[in-house]
N, C-alpha and C positions, 0 to 999 in steps of 0.2 A: 231682530236678532242684529245687534250691532259688534261689528268686529273690526280691528284694527291691527293691522301688520306694521312690526317696526323692525327692520332690516337694522341688526346692530352693527354686523360686516358680512364678508362673503362667507362665514360659515355658521352664524348665530341671528335667530330670527325670535323675536318675542312677539306674542300674540296675544293680545286681549279680547275677551266679549262676554256681554253682558246676554245671558239667557233668562227667558220668562218660562215661569215655571208652569204657565197656562200654555204654554208650547208643550211643552214636556208632557204634562197630563193628556192632551191631544195624541201625541204619538203614544203613550201608555194605552189608551183607548183604542188605538188604531193595531197597536201589534196585540192586544189582549182580544181583537174581532178576528185577525188573522189567524193567531193562535187556535182559537176556538173551532176553528175549520180542520186543524190537522189531528187535534187529541183526540183521545176518548176517555171521558168520568165517567164512574158509575151513575147511574139515575138520567144520564143524557143518551141520546143517539150522535154517533160517532159522526163529527164533522158541525153538531149543534149544538156545543156549550156555549153557553151567553158570555159576553164579556166579562159582566160581574163577578161570574164563576172563576174565569180563568184569572181575574186580578184577585180574587181570593186566595186563590192556589197559589200563584205565582206574581204576587204583587210588586215583591223587593226585584227581584231577576227583572220584571217588567219594567220598572223603575230605571233599573241600569243599563238596559237595553235602551230604552229611549235617550237616555241623558247619552249614551255612547254614539248616539245615531246622531244627535245634534253636535257632539264636538266634531263629527266627524264632516258635517257641513260647516262648521266654523274654520276647520283646518283647509279645505276644500278652496272655499272663499280667500283666506288669508294667501293659499300658495297663488291664486290667481291674481291679488291684489300687489303680492309682493315679487312676482314675477318667480317663483319658485318649481323648478323641475321634481316632480315628485320622486322620480329616479335619483335622484342627488340626496334625498334626505336619509340621515344615517339614525337608524335606529326606531324607537317610539319617542312620542313628544314627551317634554318633563313638565310636568305639573307644578308651575310655581305657588299657584293659588285655584282653590276650588270651594268658594263660600257660600253657603246657602242663606241667604236673608231675604225673609219675606217672600215679595212675590219673583224676586229677581234670583239668578247665581251668577256670581262674579267668577270667571275663569281668566287665569294668566299662564300661559304656555311657553316655553322654552322648545323651538324644534332646531335641530343641529343639521348642516347638509356640508358636501364635501366643498372644502376649501379652493376658492382659485388661485390658481399659482402659475406665476410667471417662471419660466424654467430657462431664460434668456442665460447664457454664457455658462452653463454647466459643463460643457466640454473642458473650458479653461481650467477648472478645478480638479479633474483626474489626474491622480498621482503618477508622475513617471517611476520607473523602477528598473535595475538592472534584472536580466534574465540570468538565475542562478546556473551556475557551472557545475558539471560533473566530470570529477576527475578520473583517471583511471583507474585508480588504488580503489575508488568506490565502485567502482565498474567490477573489479577483479575480486573484491570482499562481497559483492554480491553473488556472484558466479560461484563463491566458494559455499554461502550459504545455500544457495540452490542444489548444489550438488551434496550438501549434508542431509539437505531435505528429502533427496531423492535415494539415499543410500539404504540399502535391504540388510535386516541382518541376517547374517548367517552362522551357522553354529562354529566356532573356533574349534580347531585340532589340538591346540596344545593343552597341556594340563596347569591351569591357574587357577587364581583365586577371582571370583566375582568382584568388579569394580564398577565405579561411576561411569555411566555412558554405555555399557553393557546393557543386551536384553537377558532377563532371565527367565527361564521356564520352568515353572515349580507347581507343586501341590501346595494348599494350605488348610489348615482348619483351624478356626477360632472358638476359644473357651472364656466364656464367663464363668468366674466362681466353680471352676471346675467342668462346666458343663458346656455342650456344644450350642451356638447360639446360630438363629436362622440369618441365612444371608453371609454366613461366616466361612465359606467354603468353596473349594473349586480345585479343577484339575488341570495341568498344565495351563496354566495362567502366563501370559506372555507381559510383562513388564519391563520399562525401560528405568534402570535404577539413576536416580537423579530426577528424575519427572516429576517428583512429588506427585504422582496421582493417589498414594495411600497416605492413611492415617502419619502427622510425623511419627518420628523415629524407626518406621517399619522399613523404608527401605534402607536407613543408613544403618540398620542391624544385620541386614543380608550382605553386607559387601564384607568380602573376607569367605564365603562362603565355596565349597568347591563343589564341582557335579557329582551327585548321589548322595549328598550329605544331608542330614537333617537336624534342624535345629529349632529351639523354643525360645520365641524373644516375648518381651511385655512392652505393650504398647498404650497409652491412654486415650481414649475416643475426645475429641473437644466438647467443650460445654454445649455448642449450641447445632451437635450432631442432630441429622434429622431424622434417626432413628432413636426416640425417647429413652428405651430401655437400654442403649448403649451410650447417651451423651454422657460425658463425664466420668465413664467408668473405666477402670483397668481390667486389661483384657490379654490373654496369652495366644499366643499363634503356635502352630507347629508348621513348620516348614521344611517341605524336602524339595531341594534343588537339582532337575532334572539335565538342563542343559545350560550352556552359556553361549549365547550369539553377539556377534561382534559387528556394529554399523561396517560395512564395507561400502566406503564413499566412490563414487564413478570417478572416471577421468573428466576434467572439462574439455569436450571436445564436441565434433559433429554430431555423434551417437548421444551425447546427453541433452544436445541444442532439440533435437527430433522428439527425444523423451519428454522432454517438457513443455516445447508448444504443442507436442501432438501435431507435428508436420512433417512430411516425408521430405520436402525439400527444405528445411531448416539446416544450417550450418551455424559454427560459433560465431562468425562475424555477425550473421542478423540476429542470433541472440543477443550479440554485446549490445547492437542498435538496441534492441527491444529494451534490455535492462538500463541503456542510458535515458532512455524516453522515460521508463517509468520512475526513474530515479528524480530525472529531472521534474516530471509530472509531481513527485512527491513533495519536493520543495518547493515548486510554484503553489501549490496548494496550502502549506506552509506559510509561506510570504504571504497571502492573499489571508489567511483567516488570523494570521496574529499582527498582521502591518497593515496591509493594502487595504483590507476591507473596513478596521475601525478608521483608518485615516480619511478614505473616502465619505463615509458616514458623517463624522466630524465635519467636513467639509463642506457637505449638503447643508447640513443643520445651520453651520456658521453662513452661510451664503443666502439662502434663500430666509426671508421674512414671510410668513402667513397669518392668517387666522385661525386659530386654532378651536374646533368643537368643543365647546364647554361640557356638553355630557360625555363625551369621549375622553376628554380628559380628567375627569372625576372618576369614572371608571378605572381608568390607567393608576391612578392615586389609590383607588381601593384593592387593586390589586397587588402593586409593590407594598403597601403596608400591609396587606395580609401576609405577604413574602418575608416582609422585614419582622413582622411578630412571629413566625415560625421560630426564630431565633433567639428570641426574647425568653428569661425566667417565669416561670408561674408565677412568680408575684409581680413584674413588671407587665403581664398582662392582667392580672387582677387589678392593678392599679389604672390600667388603661379603661378598662370595663366600666371601673367606679367614677370614672373623672372624664369629664367632656373636654375640660382642658388639655389632660393627658393626648386624648385621642386625636384633639385638632393638632397638637404639637407634633403626633406621628403622620399624621397625614401631610401636614405642613412640610415636614422633613422629606418625602418623596416628590413636593410637587414639582420642583425645578426638573427632575429626572424624569417624572411623568409627562411632562411638555414636551421635553426633546424628545421622547420615545413616541409621541405622538406625531409631532412635526415630522421625524424622520420618516415614521410608515406613510404620511400622506405624500411627502416628496418624492419619496422612492414609488410608491404607487403611482404619481402622475409620470415620473420620468421612465417606470414600466411601459404605460400605454402610450408615450410617445415613442419610445424605441420598439414598440409592439412586441412587447414580452408578454407572452400569455403559459400559464400550467394550468391543464384539466384536471379534472379530480380522477380519471383513468391513471394519470402520471403521479398522484398522489398515493394511490392505490396498490401500483407497481411498487414504489419507493418504501412503503410500509410492508407490503407482502415480503418484500426483500429483507428487509431489517429483520422480521420476525423470523425469517427461516434461520438467518445467520445467526440470530440468538437463540434458537431452540424453541421459539413459542410458537403458538398455533396462529398461523396467519389471518384466519378469520376471526377470530376471538380478537385479535388486536385492531383489525379494521372495523368490526363493530364497536369496541371501546371508543375507538377515536370519534365514529360517528353520532354515536351516542351523547357524549362529552362535546359535541361541537368543537372539535379540535382541529377539522380540517382547514380551517381559514388561516388558523397561525402557521402549519405547516404549507399552506400554498403560498402564504406570504413570504416566508423564509426563503423557499425556492424560487420564487420570483426574483427575491433581491438577489441571490447568489446568481443567477442566469442573468440579471441585468447586469450586475458587476463585473462577472464574466466578460461578457459583451466589451462594454466601456472601457476595460482594463485588457482587453486582446488576451486573455488567458490561455486560449488554445493555442495561440501563434506562439505565444512564450513556450507551452511544453512540445510543440512539434519542431522547433528549429534544431 
């Protein structure tokens, strides 16, 4: 077995080997003999199946196993010769050639590894920024919003018409073609007028009603309504208004601070400090996502030159090309399917973006290791669990989906990147000024 390893650069190693068919056959015999000791075949005692029978039953699979075994030895020798640490190898080797010619098999492989990266001087490119200011007006407006959110609807004493912003207490019954329909009836239902919780036109037609009044209105369900029997249909609702409630906005004082923070020792001044910090954090996050993060990523990509693993770049090209294809017309997609030239044009159109993306990923990974930034799987699970709860999804089902589709690495990389950049930019310090 003749093996040659040629390191193109720190990220790519070309391996070539000449394999002997005789060696492959010897291994097939060996594997067949070992397999015969483990399997049961009718007409033979268990563990006593002759190699010839095993080869007849599983010939092709035995050949594949033997070839895989030899290729494994080729890789082991190549790694030793080229000084490759198996822990740095990325993915599976790429077969550039596997030609069977007579008594020999010619093999050419491309093995990609994590590139070597010199990060000297990265501190110099961290962008400076002014910490966002928070004005008294912004604090007062946020306090007003919090007070409105804490408002309790109370029945009004005056005799007036229902208007936007009121909470209506009413009965309703829905009719389709003169017949009541399922799910279209409720009693003493409370609805804030203007909240747009009901189908378009419903709340608008309720305005102007008085307590004790009964009214019939006509509305049309949206075409995409979840109940198919009602989608796009015009229906009637009979409404009886029992009461009108008006939100009573509380005073902005110490009592409101206690209610909002759930702290008995809270004061209006302490609430203002909390609000100020919250607004500043929101501004810092906005600045980070819209300006600082893109600027820092761009600076890292421009400053450092690294060797790019070719197979990883090709995978990213596939990914970006598929994304771009989703925006194309059916005719454009058919042209690409029927033309290798068009397909190559599509792939080349995203090559530069793919290279920059891969480059950024490895630089961020190396920098995270240098800064000792880590994210474990339990943290990813916690983030996904929280997001599922906030969006009304089943957390366990969401976690299962991400694991089965191997999406954890992408989530992890994003979390590491944000944690790293937050440290470099000292965002925590900026938020707590």
